[in-house]
C-alpha positions in Angstrom: -49.5 28.1 -147.2 -46.1 26.0 -148.2 -44.5 26.7 -144.9 -47.3 25.3 -142.5 -47.6 22.2 -144.8 -43.9 21.5 -144.7 -44.0 21.7 -140.8 -47.2 19.7 -140.6 -45.6 16.4 -142.6 -42.1 17.5 -141.8 -39.3 17.2 -144.1 -35.6 15.6 -143.8 -32.3 17.3 -144.6 -29.8 15.0 -146.5 -26.1 15.2 -146.8 -23.3 13.6 -148.8 -19.8 14.4 -150.1 -19.7 17.0 -152.5 -18.2 14.9 -155.1 -21.2 12.4 -155.0 -23.7 15.6 -155.5 -24.0 15.1 -159.5 -24.7 11.3 -158.9 -27.3 12.0 -156.1 -29.2 14.8 -158.2 -29.2 12.4 -161.3 -31.0 9.7 -159.2 -33.5 12.3 -158.0 -34.0 13.2 -161.7 -34.6 9.8 -162.8 -36.7 8.6 -160.0 -38.8 11.9 -159.9 -38.0 12.6 -156.5 -38.8 16.2 -155.3 -36.2 18.1 -153.5 -35.6 21.5 -152.4 -32.9 23.9 -151.1 -29.8 22.4 -152.4 -26.8 24.1 -150.4 -22.6 23.5 -150.9 -20.8 24.0 -147.7 -17.1 23.3 -147.9 -16.7 19.4 -148.7 -20.7 18.5 -148.5 -23.8 19.1 -150.2 -27.0 19.1 -148.5 -31.0 19.2 -149.9 -34.2 19.0 -148.2 -37.1 16.3 -149.2 -39.8 14.5 -147.5 -39.5 11.7 -145.4 -40.9 9.2 -147.7 -38.5 10.4 -150.5 -35.5 10.3 -147.9 -36.2 6.7 -147.1 -36.0 6.0 -151.1 -33.0 7.8 -151.3 -31.2 6.3 -148.5 -31.9 2.6 -149.5 -30.8 3.5 -153.4 -27.8 5.4 -152.3 -26.7 2.4 -149.8 -27.0 0.1 -152.8 -24.8 2.2 -155.0 -22.4 2.8 -152.2 -23.0 6.7 -152.0 -22.6 7.8 -148.3 -25.9 9.3 -147.7 -27.0 10.3 -144.1 -29.9 12.3 -142.5 -28.2 15.4 -141.1 -31.5 16.6 -139.3 -35.2 16.1 -139.2 -37.7 19.0 -139.3 -41.5 19.4 -138.6 -44.1 18.1 -136.5 -43.5 14.5 -137.0 -39.7 15.1 -135.8 -41.1 17.1 -132.5 -43.3 14.1 -131.7 -40.8 11.6 -132.1 -38.2 13.5 -130.0 -40.9 13.9 -127.2 -42.3 10.5 -127.3 -41.4 9.8 -124.0 -42.6 12.9 -122.2 -46.1 12.0 -121.6 -46.7 15.1 -119.7 -46.2 17.4 -122.7 -48.8 15.6 -124.6 -51.5 15.5 -121.6 -50.9 19.2 -121.5 -51.5 19.9 -124.9 -54.5 17.7 -124.8 -55.8 19.4 -121.5 -55.3 22.8 -123.4 -57.3 22.0 -126.5 -60.0 20.6 -124.3 -60.1 24.1 -122.3 -60.2 26.1 -125.5 -63.1 23.6 -126.8 -65.0 24.2 -123.8 -64.1 27.8 -123.3 -66.2 28.5 -126.5 -69.3 28.4 -124.2 -68.1 31.3 -121.8 -67.3 34.8 -122.2 -63.8 35.5 -123.4 -63.9 39.5 -123.5 -66.2 42.2 -123.3 -65.9 45.4 -125.4 -67.1 48.7 -124.5 -68.1 51.3 -127.1 -69.8 54.7 -126.7 -68.5 56.1 -123.4 -67.0 59.2 -123.4 -66.7 60.1 -119.6 -67.1 56.6 -117.9 -64.1 54.4 -118.1 -64.1 50.9 -119.6 -63.5 49.5 -116.0 -66.4 51.7 -114.6 -68.9 50.2 -117.4 -67.4 46.7 -116.8 -68.0 47.1 -113.0 -71.8 48.2 -113.7 -72.2 44.9 -115.7 -70.7 42.8 -113.2 -72.9 44.2 -110.3 -75.9 43.5 -112.9 -75.0 40.0 -113.6 -72.3 39.8 -116.4 -68.6 39.6 -116.4 -65.9 37.5 -118.0 -66.1 33.9 -117.6 -69.8 33.5 -117.4 -71.5 30.7 -119.4 -73.1 32.3 -122.3 -76.3 30.3 -122.5 -77.1 31.4 -119.0 -76.9 34.9 -120.0 -80.0 36.9 -120.6 -79.0 40.1 -122.4 -82.5 41.6 -122.3 -82.6 41.5 -118.3 -78.9 42.5 -118.1 -79.6 45.6 -120.0 -82.7 46.7 -118.1 -80.7 46.1 -114.7 -78.2 48.3 -116.0 -80.3 51.2 -116.8 -82.3 50.9 -113.7 -79.2 50.7 -111.4 -77.1 53.3 -113.2 -77.6 57.0 -113.1 -75.1 57.5 -115.5 -76.1 55.2 -118.4 -79.4 56.2 -120.5 -79.2 53.4 -123.3 -77.4 50.2 -123.5 -76.9 47.2 -126.1 -75.5 43.8 -125.5 -74.5 41.8 -128.5 -73.0 38.4 -128.2 -70.5 37.9 -131.3 -68.9 34.1 -130.8 -67.2 34.6 -127.2 -67.2 38.4 -127.1 -69.8 40.6 -125.8 -70.1 43.7 -127.7 -71.5 46.4 -125.2 -72.6 49.8 -126.8 -73.8 52.7 -124.4 -75.0 56.1 -124.4 -74.4 58.3 -121.4 -76.9 60.5 -119.6 -76.1 64.1 -120.7 -75.1 66.1 -117.9 -77.0 69.6 -117.8 -74.9 72.0 -115.8 -76.9 73.3 -112.8 -76.8 76.8 -111.7 -77.4 77.7 -108.1 -80.5 79.5 -108.1 -80.0 82.8 -106.1 -82.9 85.4 -105.6 -79.8 88.0 -105.1 -76.2 88.0 -104.8 -73.1 90.4 -104.5 -69.6 90.2 -106.1 -67.0 90.3 -103.2 -63.6 90.1 -103.3 -61.7 86.9 -102.5 -58.3 88.4 -101.9 -56.8 92.2 -101.4 -55.6 94.0 -104.5 -55.7 97.0 -106.9 -58.6 97.1 -109.3 -57.3 97.2 -112.8 -60.4 96.7 -115.1 -63.9 95.0 -114.9 -65.5 92.9 -117.6 -69.0 91.7 -118.5 -70.3 92.9 -115.0 -73.9 93.2 -114.2 -75.2 95.0 -111.0 -74.3 97.9 -108.9 -70.5 98.5 -109.3 -69.1 99.5 -106.3 -65.5 100.3 -107.2 -63.4 102.1 -109.6 -60.2 101.5 -111.5 -57.5 102.3 -109.1 -59.4 101.5 -106.0 -57.6 99.2 -103.3 -59.9 96.6 -102.0 -59.5 94.0 -99.1 -60.7 90.5 -98.7 -64.5 90.5 -98.2 -65.2 94.1 -99.6 -67.9 95.0 -102.2 -66.9 95.0 -105.7 -70.3 94.8 -107.4 -73.5 94.8 -105.7 -77.0 93.0 -106.2 -78.9 95.8 -104.5 -80.4 98.7 -105.9 -82.5 101.7 -104.4 -86.2 101.8 -106.0 -87.4 105.2 -106.8 -91.0 103.8 -105.6 -89.7 102.9 -102.1 -87.7 99.8 -101.0 -85.1 98.0 -102.8 -84.5 96.1 -106.1 -82.5 92.9 -105.9 -80.5 91.0 -109.0 -77.8 88.4 -109.1 -74.4 90.2 -109.6 -72.2 88.8 -112.0 -69.0 89.4 -114.0 -65.2 89.7 -113.7 -63.1 92.3 -111.6 -59.4 92.0 -112.4 -57.0 93.3 -109.7 -53.2 93.5 -109.1 -52.5 91.1 -106.2 -49.4 90.0 -104.5 -48.7 86.5 -102.9 -45.9 85.3 -100.6 -44.3 81.8 -101.6 -41.5 80.3 -99.5 -39.6 76.8 -100.4 -37.2 75.0 -97.8 -35.1 72.2 -98.9 -32.9 70.5 -96.3 -29.4 69.4 -97.2 -29.9 66.2 -95.1 -33.0 64.0 -96.1 -34.0 60.3 -95.7 -34.1 57.9 -98.8 -34.8 54.4 -99.4 -31.9 52.0 -100.2 -32.9 48.7 -101.6 -31.0 45.7 -100.0 -31.0 43.5 -103.2 -33.4 41.0 -101.2 -36.8 40.3 -102.6 -39.6 37.8 -103.2 -41.4 37.1 -106.2 -44.8 35.3 -106.8 -46.3 34.4 -110.0 -50.2 33.4 -110.8 -51.8 31.9 -113.8 -54.8 33.7 -114.5 -57.7 31.9 -116.1 -61.0 33.9 -116.4 -61.7 34.5 -112.6 -59.4 31.8 -110.9 -55.9 32.4 -109.9 -53.4 29.6 -109.4 -49.7 30.4 -107.8 -47.2 28.2 -109.7 -44.1 30.2 -108.7 -43.1 31.9 -105.3 -40.2 32.2 -103.1 -40.5 31.0 -99.3 -39.5 32.9 -96.4 -40.8 35.7 -94.2 -42.2 39.0 -95.2 -39.9 42.1 -95.0 -40.4 44.8 -92.3 -40.0 47.4 -95.2 -40.5 46.7 -98.7 -42.0 48.0 -101.8 -44.7 45.8 -103.4 -45.3 45.7 -107.1 -48.6 43.9 -108.5 -48.4 43.7 -112.5 -51.2 41.8 -114.4 -50.4 40.7 -118.1 -53.1 39.3 -120.3 -52.8 37.6 -123.7 -53.9 39.4 -126.4 -54.7 38.5 -129.9 -53.5 40.4 -133.0 -56.8 41.8 -133.7 -56.8 43.5 -130.5 -58.8 41.1 -128.6 -57.6 40.8 -124.7 -58.0 36.9 -123.6 -58.9 36.3 -120.0 -55.5 34.4 -119.8 -52.6 36.0 -118.4 -49.7 36.1 -115.5 -49.8 38.0 -112.3 -46.5 38.9 -111.0 -46.1 40.3 -107.1 -42.7 41.5 -106.6 -41.4 42.7 -103.1 -38.4 44.5 -102.9 -36.7 45.3 -99.4 -35.4 48.4 -98.6 -33.8 50.3 -95.5 -34.0 53.9 -94.8 -30.9 55.9 -94.7 -29.8 59.4 -94.5 -28.5 61.1 -97.2 -27.0 64.5 -98.2 -27.5 66.5 -101.3 -25.3 69.2 -102.6 -26.0 73.0 -102.7 -26.6 72.9 -106.5 -29.0 70.3 -106.3 -30.7 72.0 -103.6 -31.1 75.3 -105.4 -32.2 73.3 -108.6 -34.9 71.4 -106.3 -36.0 74.8 -104.7 -36.6 76.4 -107.8 -38.6 73.5 -109.3 -40.8 73.3 -106.3 -41.5 76.7 -106.4 -42.3 77.0 -109.7 -45.0 74.0 -108.9 -46.2 76.0 -106.0 -46.8 79.2 -108.0 -48.4 77.4 -110.7 -50.7 75.5 -108.5 -51.9 78.6 -106.3 -52.3 81.2 -109.2 -53.0 78.9 -112.2 -55.6 81.6 -113.6 -53.4 84.4 -112.8 -51.3 86.4 -115.1 -47.6 87.0 -113.4 -46.3 90.7 -113.7 -43.5 90.8 -111.4 -41.5 88.8 -108.8 -38.8 89.3 -106.4 -37.0 86.6 -105.0 -34.8 86.1 -102.0 -32.5 83.1 -101.3 -31.0 82.2 -97.9 -28.5 79.6 -96.9 -28.5 78.1 -93.5 -26.6 75.5 -92.1 -29.3 72.9 -92.4 -31.3 74.1 -95.5 -31.6 76.3 -98.8 -34.6 78.7 -98.3 -36.1 80.5 -101.3 -38.9 83.2 -101.1 -40.7 84.7 -103.4 -43.0 87.8 -103.6 -45.0 87.7 -106.7 -47.7 90.3 -108.2 -50.4 88.8 -110.4 -53.1 90.3 -112.5 -56.3 88.0 -111.6 -60.0 88.0 -111.1 -60.9 88.4 -107.6 -64.5 88.3 -107.6 -66.7 85.9 -105.8 -70.2 85.5 -105.7 -71.8 86.0 -102.4 -75.7 85.5 -101.9 -78.0 87.9 -100.2 -80.2 87.0 -97.7 -83.7 88.3 -98.2 -86.0 88.2 -95.4 -89.0 86.1 -96.4 -87.3 84.4 -99.2 -86.2 80.8 -98.9 
């Protein structure tokens, strides 16, 4: 608490020569003058005291011939005195205080709780469509009406509560529980979605049409959903299960030695906007024509209080950086490294669920590119559900 009071009322730093230090401190003791931070530096001694004490000590020391001066003034009074001729600063401070005072009537922040699959941005967009957003006047908001609108318009929110705590809207929601919908089929087969050799079957239901070791092609029947009925006709079911087979995939990656890349010229433009609630005011920007080719980076930074509350006041920065397209060359080593990386990504994306058991790689160097080919064997589930059309059943 001491430092804020010192800044508010201000204090002076007094300085005199070292040989007068004892006499000065004795004057303070006799007069009951409060001082602090006595420091000795080379041939001088300094101490801090209030402006009133400093004024008395200067007067007394002048009478006694003690060379005492004010080295520096600190605190709010000193700041006001220093900038007393700059009216714009005081006008700005007044306007800022007025804005803070009147902004107590509007929504500064909206906090969302209870969302799991929906993002905060999606919930805020739902609220905006229903008539509530940052910057709205609190007195004009009917939270009950807004809650009903959200429940009517949103298919993903089953319950919502809006509570105003000062200028912060606390929004708690409950999402609609998603019930997995299974496709209703009267009957279905399991067929192969790619060729391979059957290795084993798991949790199958239906009329098994293959044996371990059988070689199947894409579209072949694996597990049927059709049975012969001893009393005549057929009996239908939905075949289920997993059929694991050894499959083979072919991959190819080609990395050219020459490629196009961006070269930034160093030229660019920067524009800055002050964001205050829903308004944006441009306060800085380079002049000039737009570039034919450039990258644009748009960033927004909002002020945040220590408690984690984000204020609707921020700076938006838009930077445009000019570039040119130029031809670049890569070494053989970098081409090999890049080809291996892309091949690994390709194999992981196309056979993410498969278990790799064997692979054979062939590399080829041409005048223009490095080509990497791979033949890979996997163990993977090749069963795919295929509905059986039954006459007379929709």
